[in-house]
C-alpha positions, 0 to 999 in steps of 0.5 A, a space after each residue: 632799467 637796472 641803471 634806474 634802480 641803481 640810480 634811485 638807491 643812490 638818491 635814497 642813500 644820499 637823501 638819508 645822509 643829507 637828512 642826517 646832516 640837516 637834523 644834526 645842524 638844526 641846532 645851529 642858530 641864535 637862541 633866546 635863553 629863559 626870560 630872554 635875558 641873553 642870546 646864545 649863538 650855537 654853531 659847529 666847532 669842528 665835528 662838535 657843537 658849541 655856543 657863545 653869548 652874543 647879546 645881553 638884555 642888560 649888558 652893563 653892570 651897576 657902575 655902567 661898565 660892560 658885564 664881566 665874568 665876576 663869578 668865575 672861581 679862576 681869578 684870571 678869568 673874572 675880567 673876561 667880558 660876558 659878551 662873546 663868552 663861550 658857555 656851551 662846548 663839546 656837544 655831540 649829535 646823538 640822533 632823535 634831535 638830541 645833543 649830549 656829552 657837552 658842558 655848559 658854563 653858568 656865568 651867574 654862579 661860575 660853575 660848569 655842568 654836564 649838559 644835554 639838549 633836546 630840540 622840539 620845533 623852535 624850543 630847545 630844552 637845555 638840561 644842566 646836571 652834576 653826575 646824573 641827568 636826573 640831578 639837574 635843571 632844565 632851561 627852555 630856550 627859544 629860537 630867534 627868528 
């Protein structure tokens, strides 16, 4: 009977580790940004999480060319395409469906912000901020199914 209790403890411990991994990885997937103007694919980048733009509702500019990162303050980067552009990086899973310590790049203004994300079902609250998270803005993203 001792072996049975040892086995059950092992199963419980492994289940706990697996549940943690599933919870941390629940961020992975494709997400519609606010107003469904783009889709960001979030994946693992080593031990951290990152995300890139994989779809744009309006991929062309007024001249019919593919949209590029025109608002980037670095002249060298102004011509890089928005499709495939990494806008999320360095997110760590903190537990309780929260990822923190990351950065988000906003191609609409060319600025990078500190960022944290909270998952609630199929909704992702993405909060970009400068300094303190109280001084920021939250966007609501929706999981693409």
